[in-house]
N, C-alpha and C positions, 0 to 999 in steps of 0.2 A: 512425377510422383502421383500415385493414385491413392487418395485417402478416403476411407469410408465409402467406397463405391459398393452398393448392394447388388447391382446387376452383374452377374458373371459374363453376360454377353457384352456389356459395355467394357469390361476389363479385357475381354478378347479383342475388341475393337481397338482399345488402347495399344495392345501389343502389335496389331497389324499396322497402325499408324506409326508407332515407334520404329518399326522395321522399315516402313516406306520412307520415313524422314531420316533414316540412318543414325538414329540415336543409339548410344552405347549401352544404356542401362535403363531399367524401369524399377522404381521403388514402390512397393505395395505396403500401405500402412492401414492401421485400424482394422475394420471388418472386411476389407477388400479381399475377395476370393483369390486364391493362388492358382497358378497355371495347371495344377493337378485336378482342379474342379472341372467336371465334364462340360459345363456351359462355357467356361473360358476357352478350353481346347476346341470346342465346336466352332466358336466364332473367330478365334485367332488363326485358324487354318495353318498351324505350324509355326507361326511367328513367335509363339511363346518359347520355341526351342532355338530361335535365331537371335533373340534379344535377351541378354543376361538380366536377371532380376534378383532383388533381395527384399526382405521385409524389415527395412530400417531406413531412416532418412536424416540428412544433415541440413537440408535446405527445403524451404517451401516456397512455391511460386503461385501467385494468384492473378486472376484477370479482373480488372475493374469492369463493372457492368452498370450502365446508367439507365436502363429501362425500368419500367414499373415493376416487372416481375423479377428482374435481376437473376435470371435462371437460364442457363444453357445446358443442353444435354452434355454429359460428361465427355463423350467421345468428340463432340464438336469443340468443346473448351480445350481438350487435350490437343487436338489437331492445331488449333490456333497457337497455343503455347509452344508446342513442339517445333512448328515451323518458324515461329518468332525467335525461339532460342537458337535454332540451327543457323538462321540468317545472321543473328548477332554474333554467334561463335565464329562463323566463317567470314565475318566482316562485310557482309552484303549491305 
């Protein structure tokens, strides 16, 4: 799920990572730009057409952060979460 991501380029990166991780779906919520946004398409490089998406969600996943800033770039956080969920789903 990508919630309230302002940067269309980060959303495009989320789609590329989702495609690389073999995820089945991306949920876009809040102010997150959709794949028809020029910046999303530019960064996604076609992955927005390979990964189904919708603008609704039934589950929210978060990452604990213990540093002083507690701030990761959204594409980095998504990559960590995506691969962690895939590993868990596949029983790795």
